[in-house]
C-alpha positions as CSV (number, residue, x, y, z in Angstrom):
1,X,-5.3,-17.0,-91.1
2,X,-2.2,-16.7,-93.3
3,X,0.7,-19.0,-93.9
4,X,3.9,-18.2,-95.7
5,X,6.6,-20.7,-96.9
6,X,10.1,-20.0,-95.7
7,X,11.4,-20.7,-99.2
8,X,9.3,-20.3,-102.3
9,X,8.8,-23.4,-104.3
10,X,7.9,-23.7,-107.9
11,X,4.9,-26.0,-108.4
12,X,2.3,-26.7,-111.0
13,X,-0.6,-24.6,-109.6
14,X,-3.2,-26.5,-111.5
15,X,-4.1,-29.6,-109.4
16,X,-5.2,-32.8,-111.2
17,X,-8.9,-33.7,-110.8
18,X,-9.0,-36.3,-108.0
19,X,-10.7,-39.6,-108.8
20,X,-13.8,-40.5,-107.2
21,X,-12.8,-42.9,-104.4
22,X,-15.3,-42.4,-101.6
23,X,-15.7,-45.6,-99.6
24,X,-18.5,-46.6,-97.4
25,X,-17.3,-48.9,-94.5
26,X,-20.7,-50.0,-93.5
27,X,-21.5,-52.5,-90.8
28,X,-22.8,-56.0,-91.5
29,X,-26.4,-57.1,-92.0
30,X,-28.8,-57.1,-89.2
31,X,-28.5,-60.2,-87.0
32,X,-31.4,-62.7,-87.5
33,X,-30.9,-64.6,-84.2
34,X,-29.7,-64.0,-80.7
35,X,-26.7,-65.9,-81.4
36,X,-25.8,-63.8,-84.3
37,X,-25.5,-60.7,-82.1
38,X,-22.4,-62.2,-80.5
39,X,-23.8,-61.4,-77.1
40,X,-24.8,-64.0,-74.4
41,X,-28.4,-64.7,-73.8
42,X,-28.1,-63.7,-70.2
43,X,-26.6,-60.4,-71.2
44,X,-29.4,-59.7,-73.7
45,X,-32.1,-60.7,-71.1
46,X,-30.7,-58.4,-68.5
47,X,-30.7,-55.5,-71.0
48,X,-34.2,-56.0,-72.3
49,X,-35.5,-56.3,-68.7
50,X,-33.9,-53.0,-67.9
51,X,-35.5,-51.4,-71.0
52,X,-38.9,-52.7,-70.0
53,X,-38.5,-51.6,-66.4
54,X,-37.8,-48.1,-67.7
55,X,-40.3,-48.1,-70.5
56,X,-43.2,-50.0,-68.9
57,X,-45.6,-51.8,-71.3
58,X,-43.8,-52.1,-74.7
59,X,-44.2,-53.7,-78.1
60,X,-41.4,-55.5,-79.8
61,X,-41.1,-52.6,-82.2
62,X,-40.7,-50.1,-79.4
63,X,-38.0,-52.4,-77.7
64,X,-36.2,-52.6,-81.1
65,X,-36.1,-48.7,-81.3
66,X,-34.1,-48.8,-78.0
67,X,-32.0,-51.8,-78.1
68,X,-31.2,-51.4,-81.9
69,X,-31.9,-55.0,-82.7
70,X,-34.5,-56.0,-85.4
71,X,-38.1,-56.9,-84.3
72,X,-37.4,-60.5,-85.2
73,X,-34.7,-60.8,-82.7
74,X,-36.8,-58.8,-80.1
75,X,-39.6,-61.4,-80.6
76,X,-37.0,-64.2,-79.9
77,X,-35.9,-62.4,-76.8
78,X,-39.5,-62.0,-75.6
79,X,-40.2,-65.5,-76.2
80,X,-37.3,-66.6,-74.0
81,X,-38.4,-64.1,-71.3
82,X,-42.0,-65.4,-71.5
83,X,-40.7,-69.0,-70.9
84,X,-38.8,-67.7,-67.9
85,X,-42.0,-66.0,-66.7
86,X,-40.2,-62.6,-66.8
87,X,-42.8,-60.9,-69.1
88,X,-46.5,-61.3,-69.7
89,X,-48.6,-60.3,-72.6
90,X,-50.9,-57.2,-72.2
91,X,-52.9,-57.7,-75.3
92,X,-52.7,-56.0,-78.8
93,X,-51.5,-52.6,-79.3
94,X,-54.7,-51.6,-81.1
95,X,-58.0,-53.1,-82.4
96,X,-56.2,-54.2,-85.6
97,X,-55.5,-58.0,-85.3
98,X,-52.2,-57.4,-87.1
99,X,-50.9,-55.0,-84.5
100,X,-48.0,-55.8,-82.2
101,X,-48.6,-57.6,-78.8
102,X,-47.6,-55.4,-75.8
103,X,-45.5,-56.9,-73.0
104,X,-44.6,-55.8,-69.4
105,X,-42.6,-57.2,-66.7
106,X,-44.0,-59.8,-64.3
107,X,-43.0,-59.4,-60.6
108,X,-40.3,-61.9,-61.2
109,X,-39.1,-59.8,-64.2
110,X,-39.0,-56.6,-62.2
111,X,-36.8,-58.4,-59.7
112,X,-34.6,-59.6,-62.6
113,X,-34.3,-56.0,-63.9
114,X,-33.5,-54.6,-60.5
115,X,-30.6,-57.2,-60.1
116,X,-29.5,-56.2,-63.5
117,X,-29.4,-52.6,-62.7
118,X,-27.3,-53.4,-59.6
119,X,-24.6,-54.6,-62.1
120,X,-25.0,-51.9,-64.6
121,X,-27.6,-49.1,-65.0
122,X,-26.9,-48.8,-68.8
123,X,-30.1,-48.7,-70.8
124,X,-29.7,-48.3,-74.6
125,X,-28.5,-49.9,-77.8
126,X,-27.1,-53.3,-77.5
127,X,-23.2,-53.2,-77.6
128,X,-21.1,-54.9,-80.0
129,X,-18.3,-57.2,-78.9
130,X,-14.6,-56.2,-78.6
131,X,-13.9,-58.6,-81.4
132,X,-16.6,-57.2,-83.7
133,X,-15.3,-53.7,-83.0
134,X,-11.7,-54.5,-83.7
135,X,-12.7,-56.2,-87.1
136,X,-14.6,-53.2,-88.1
137,X,-11.7,-50.7,-87.1
138,X,-9.3,-52.7,-89.2
139,X,-11.6,-52.8,-92.1
140,X,-12.2,-49.1,-92.1
141,X,-8.6,-48.0,-91.2
142,X,-7.7,-44.4,-91.9
143,X,-4.8,-45.7,-94.0
144,X,-7.5,-46.5,-96.6
145,X,-8.0,-42.7,-97.1
146,X,-6.3,-41.2,-100.1
147,X,-6.1,-37.4,-100.0
148,X,-5.5,-35.9,-103.4
149,X,-4.5,-32.4,-104.3
150,X,-8.0,-31.3,-105.5
151,X,-9.5,-32.6,-102.3
152,X,-6.9,-30.7,-100.1
153,X,-7.4,-27.6,-102.2
154,X,-11.1,-27.7,-101.6
155,X,-10.7,-28.2,-97.8
156,X,-8.3,-25.4,-97.5
157,X,-10.2,-23.1,-99.9
158,X,-11.3,-20.9,-97.0
159,X,-7.7,-20.4,-95.7
160,X,-4.7,-18.5,-97.2
161,X,-2.2,-21.2,-97.6
162,X,1.0,-21.4,-99.8
163,X,1.3,-24.3,-102.0
164,X,4.6,-25.5,-100.4
165,X,2.8,-26.0,-97.1
166,X,0.0,-28.0,-98.7
167,X,2.7,-30.2,-100.3
168,X,3.9,-31.0,-96.8
169,X,0.4,-31.6,-95.4
170,X,-0.8,-33.9,-98.0
171,X,1.8,-36.7,-97.6
172,X,1.3,-36.3,-93.8
173,X,-2.5,-36.7,-94.1
174,X,-2.1,-39.8,-96.2
175,X,0.3,-41.4,-93.8
176,X,-2.2,-41.9,-91.2
177,X,0.5,-41.4,-88.6
178,X,1.3,-38.5,-86.5
179,X,2.4,-34.9,-87.2
180,X,3.5,-31.8,-85.3
181,X,2.2,-28.3,-86.5
182,X,4.3,-25.7,-84.8
183,X,4.8,-22.0,-85.1
184,X,3.7,-18.6,-83.7
185,X,0.3,-18.4,-82.1
186,X,-2.7,-17.3,-84.2
187,X,-1.4,-18.5,-87.5
188,X,-4.0,-21.2,-88.1
189,X,-2.5,-24.5,-86.8
190,X,-5.8,-25.7,-85.5
191,X,-7.7,-24.6,-88.5
192,X,-5.3,-26.6,-90.6
193,X,-5.8,-29.6,-88.5
194,X,-9.6,-29.3,-88.8
195,X,-9.4,-28.7,-92.6
196,X,-7.3,-32.0,-93.0
197,X,-10.2,-33.8,-91.3
198,X,-12.6,-32.2,-93.9
199,X,-10.5,-33.5,-96.7
200,X,-11.4,-37.1,-95.7
201,X,-14.6,-38.3,-97.3
202,X,-15.0,-42.0,-96.5
203,X,-18.0,-43.2,-94.3
204,X,-17.1,-45.3,-91.3
205,X,-19.2,-47.2,-88.8
206,X,-19.2,-46.2,-85.1
207,X,-20.8,-48.5,-82.3
208,X,-23.2,-47.1,-79.8
209,X,-21.4,-49.2,-77.3
210,X,-18.8,-51.9,-76.9
211,X,-18.8,-55.0,-74.5
212,X,-15.5,-56.0,-73.0
213,X,-16.0,-58.9,-70.6
214,X,-19.3,-58.0,-69.1
215,X,-18.6,-54.3,-68.9
216,X,-20.2,-51.8,-71.2
217,X,-18.2,-48.8,-72.8
218,X,-20.3,-46.2,-74.3
219,X,-18.7,-45.1,-77.6
220,X,-20.9,-43.1,-79.9
221,X,-20.8,-39.4,-79.0
222,X,-23.3,-37.1,-80.8
223,X,-21.1,-34.2,-80.0
224,X,-18.2,-35.6,-81.9
225,X,-19.6,-38.1,-84.4
226,X,-21.4,-36.8,-87.5
227,X,-24.0,-39.2,-88.7
228,X,-24.3,-39.8,-92.5
229,X,-28.1,-39.3,-93.2
230,X,-27.9,-41.4,-96.4
231,X,-27.7,-44.4,-94.3
232,X,-30.1,-43.4,-91.5
233,X,-32.9,-45.8,-90.6
234,X,-31.6,-48.5,-92.9
235,X,-33.4,-51.8,-92.3
236,X,-30.6,-53.9,-93.8
237,X,-27.7,-52.8,-91.7
238,X,-26.8,-53.8,-88.1
239,X,-28.4,-50.8,-86.3
240,X,-26.0,-51.1,-83.3
241,X,-23.6,-49.1,-85.5
242,X,-23.9,-45.5,-86.8
243,X,-22.5,-44.7,-90.2
244,X,-20.5,-41.5,-89.7
245,X,-18.0,-39.3,-91.4
246,X,-14.5,-39.7,-90.1
247,X,-14.5,-37.8,-86.7
248,X,-12.2,-34.8,-85.9
249,X,-11.8,-34.7,-82.2
250,X,-10.0,-31.7,-80.6
251,X,-8.6,-31.6,-77.1
252,X,-6.8,-28.4,-75.8
253,X,-5.2,-27.2,-72.6
254,X,-7.9,-28.8,-70.5
255,X,-6.7,-32.4,-71.4
256,X,-5.2,-34.3,-68.5
257,X,-3.4,-37.7,-68.6
258,X,-6.3,-39.4,-66.7
259,X,-8.8,-38.3,-69.5
260,X,-6.8,-40.6,-71.8
261,X,-8.1,-43.7,-69.9
262,X,-11.6,-45.2,-69.6
263,X,-13.9,-43.2,-67.3
264,X,-15.9,-45.4,-65.0
265,X,-19.3,-44.0,-63.9
266,X,-19.3,-45.4,-60.4
267,X,-23.0,-44.8,-59.8
268,X,-24.2,-46.0,-63.3
269,X,-21.6,-48.7,-63.4
270,X,-20.6,-48.4,-67.0
271,X,-17.7,-46.7,-68.9
272,X,-17.2,-43.8,-71.3
273,X,-14.7,-44.2,-73.9
274,X,-11.8,-41.5,-73.8
275,X,-11.6,-38.8,-76.4
276,X,-8.8,-40.2,-78.3
277,X,-10.6,-43.7,-78.6
278,X,-13.6,-41.8,-80.1
279,X,-11.4,-40.4,-82.7
280,X,-10.6,-43.8,-84.1
281,X,-10.7,-43.9,-87.8
282,X,-10.4,-40.1,-87.9
283,X,-8.3,-37.1,-86.6
284,X,-7.2,-36.5,-83.0
285,X,-5.9,-32.9,-82.4
286,X,-4.0,-32.1,-79.3
287,X,-4.2,-28.4,-79.4
288,X,-2.0,-26.0,-77.5
289,X,0.4,-28.9,-76.9
290,X,2.7,-28.0,-74.0
291,X,0.1,-25.9,-72.3
292,X,-1.5,-28.8,-70.4
293,X,-1.3,-29.4,-66.7
294,X,1.3,-32.1,-67.1
295,X,4.6,-31.8,-69.0
296,X,4.5,-32.6,-72.7
297,X,7.0,-35.5,-72.2
298,X,4.5,-37.2,-70.1
299,X,1.9,-37.3,-72.9
300,X,4.5,-38.4,-75.4
301,X,5.5,-41.2,-73.0
302,X,1.8,-42.2,-72.7
303,X,1.6,-42.5,-76.5
304,X,4.9,-44.0,-77.3
305,X,3.4,-47.5,-77.8
306,X,0.2,-46.5,-79.5
307,X,2.1,-44.2,-82.0
308,X,4.8,-46.9,-82.7
309,X,2.8,-50.1,-82.5
310,X,-0.7,-49.0,-83.5
311,X,-2.5,-50.2,-80.5
312,X,-3.3,-48.9,-77.0
313,X,-3.7,-50.8,-73.7
314,X,-6.7,-49.9,-71.5
315,X,-7.7,-51.1,-68.1
316,X,-11.1,-51.8,-66.5
317,X,-11.6,-51.0,-62.8
318,X,-11.6,-54.7,-62.2
319,X,-8.0,-54.8,-63.2
320,X,-8.7,-56.5,-66.5
321,X,-6.5,-55.0,-69.4
322,X,-7.4,-55.2,-73.0
323,X,-5.9,-54.1,-76.3
324,X,-7.6,-51.7,-78.8
325,X,-6.5,-50.4,-82.1
326,X,-4.9,-46.9,-82.2
327,X,-5.9,-46.1,-85.8
328,X,-6.1,-42.4,-86.4
329,X,-4.2,-39.3,-87.6
330,X,-2.8,-37.6,-84.4
331,X,-2.0,-33.9,-84.8
332,X,0.0,-32.0,-82.1
333,X,-0.4,-28.4,-82.4
334,X,2.0,-26.2,-80.5
335,X,3.6,-22.8,-80.1
336,X,6.7,-24.4,-78.6
337,X,9.7,-25.5,-80.6
338,X,9.9,-29.4,-81.2
339,X,13.2,-29.8,-79.3
340,X,11.5,-28.4,-76.2
341,X,8.5,-30.8,-76.2
342,X,10.3,-34.0,-75.4
343,X,13.5,-36.1,-75.6
344,X,14.7,-37.7,-78.9
345,X,13.0,-41.0,-78.3
346,X,9.6,-39.4,-77.9
347,X,10.0,-37.0,-80.9
348,X,10.9,-39.9,-83.2
349,X,7.3,-41.1,-82.7
350,X,6.1,-37.9,-84.4
351,X,6.5,-38.7,-88.1
352,X,6.0,-35.3,-89.5
353,X,7.1,-31.9,-88.0
354,X,5.7,-29.1,-90.1
355,X,6.5,-25.5,-89.3
356,X,3.5,-23.1,-89.8
357,X,5.1,-19.7,-90.4
358,X,3.7,-16.2,-89.8
359,X,2.0,-14.7,-92.8
360,X,3.8,-12.7,-95.4
361,X,2.9,-9.1,-96.2
362,X,0.8,-10.3,-99.1
363,X,-0.9,-13.0,-97.2
364,X,-1.7,-10.8,-94.3
365,X,-3.3,-8.2,-96.5
366,X,-5.2,-10.8,-98.3
367,X,-6.6,-12.1,-95.0
368,X,-7.5,-8.6,-93.9
369,X,-9.4,-8.1,-97.2
370,X,-11.2,-11.4,-96.8
371,X,-12.2,-10.4,-93.3
372,X,-13.4,-6.9,-94.5
373,X,-15.4,-8.6,-97.2
374,X,-17.1,-11.0,-94.9
375,X,-18.1,-8.2,-92.6
376,X,-19.2,-5.8,-95.4
377,X,-16.5,-3.3,-94.4
378,X,-15.3,-1.2,-97.3
379,X,-11.8,-2.3,-98.2
380,X,-9.3,0.5,-98.3
381,X,-5.9,-0.9,-99.7
382,X,-4.0,2.4,-99.3
383,X,-4.9,2.5,-95.5
384,X,-3.8,-1.0,-95.0
385,X,-0.6,-0.5,-96.8
386,X,0.1,2.4,-94.5
387,X,-0.9,0.4,-91.4
388,X,1.3,-2.5,-92.3
389,X,4.2,-0.4,-93.0
390,X,3.9,1.4,-89.7
391,X,3.2,-1.6,-87.4
392,X,5.1,-4.5,-89.0
393,X,7.8,-3.0,-91.0
394,X,8.9,0.0,-89.0
395,X,7.9,-1.3,-85.5
396,X,9.0,-4.8,-86.4
397,X,5.9,-6.6,-84.8
398,X,5.4,-10.1,-85.9
399,X,2.5,-10.7,-88.2
400,X,-0.3,-13.0,-87.0
401,X,-3.1,-14.5,-89.0
402,X,-5.4,-13.7,-86.0
403,X,-4.7,-10.0,-86.1
404,X,-7.1,-8.9,-88.9
405,X,-10.2,-10.5,-87.4
406,X,-9.3,-9.2,-83.9
407,X,-8.8,-5.7,-85.3
408,X,-12.0,-5.5,-87.4
409,X,-14.0,-6.7,-84.4
410,X,-12.5,-3.9,-82.4
411,X,-13.3,-1.4,-85.1
412,X,-17.0,-2.5,-85.1
413,X,-17.2,-2.3,-81.2
414,X,-15.6,1.2,-81.2
415,X,-17.9,2.5,-83.9
416,X,-21.0,1.2,-82.0
417,X,-19.8,3.1,-78.9
418,X,-19.0,6.2,-81.0
419,X,-22.4,5.9,-82.8
420,X,-20.8,6.1,-86.3
421,X,-20.7,3.8,-89.4
422,X,-17.8,1.3,-89.2
423,X,-14.9,2.2,-91.6
424,X,-11.4,1.2,-92.2
425,X,-9.2,4.1,-91.3
426,X,-5.8,4.7,-89.5
427,X,-7.6,6.4,-86.5
428,X,-9.7,3.3,-85.8
429,X,-6.8,0.8,-86.6
430,X,-4.6,2.6,-84.1
431,X,-7.3,2.6,-81.5
432,X,-7.9,-1.1,-82.1
433,X,-4.1,-1.9,-82.1
434,X,-3.8,-0.7,-78.5
435,X,-5.7,-3.8,-77.5
436,X,-3.3,-6.3,-79.2
437,X,0.2,-4.7,-79.2
438,X,1.1,-5.4,-75.5
439,X,1.3,-9.1,-76.1
440,X,3.1,-9.1,-79.4
441,X,6.7,-10.1,-79.9
442,X,8.9,-7.9,-82.1
443,X,11.4,-9.5,-84.6
444,X,15.0,-9.4,-83.8
């Protein structure tokens, strides 16, 4: 990837050392009573009965591993269930008199569990309440992040980027608002957005699930959230939350408007949080903006209130609406000019509009050298100068940061077919170029 400023800017190239300012926004202490969970007794009894129905005979410790509540609270739950004749003791787990007592559902308990499953088949960690979730989101707001030059330089160290572009990206990242990265395809807009996310160092807390009314919304997603091992298995923290790095969630051309709403699993009867909600406290990247099924104006209309007011309104299938914070850095990445993406009202909600230019000659050659070094392909500067002059100067093709990797891959493929060692020469470059030139625009 290569990026080139439209106008060179004189800057101090020696960034100051960033102060240590990592913050750990951890959840509160483990609840000691059922009341401290914030959940109703009936809800907890229903969830525990479903866990026992699925797990069979279980100890308080085994139930605690599933429900993510401490053993002390699980014993309180089992005491309540015993009084209601929903569970019965099955003796000690082992011959050791200090071992846990095992419990299983009675016939009445099994009926209770089946009735609970008819309402929702969710079996897993106890959810947090919407109020608890909102309080945590506000505490760990992305606006608390402070991205300094040293951290941005480190995050972008694998990319070829001019200082003037970093000078634009730094304030945008610190704003915690929205930005549009636009320019020719293949010049690293998505890589820039991902690297911005890597510059964030705070640890935030992500709930396994949220309870709204009596409806469960699954939130934690192991494919999107990266747990922080430092706090794994802590006995002091509320285990219904997972300490994670700030997430970077990327959606592309497959995104549709209905994917921005809660997804109700009709058979299981619980909800899955939408992608942009799972990005709370982090970065949400809408890649290839303008290539989705619906018009870009429709997406901007959908997000006018969230981008302007900082909250979103979601609806349950029951018709109940509720408000949730919209606290994230939203990055639109597009090959389309800003004025073609929406009207003035919608564009005003995008606070930063940053052009990502095609690479300069020097940057392009540097990228090509980096690709060759990574693939152990002997660098031939004279060959590359000749190739650049022929294709980009004389034939006026637009440079792209994606070209070097693409061309080198084709060289390796061709050499495997020809049963010869890979090398960087004009013959193989011309052969590889035939696979890319048809779709390349020429400069005016």
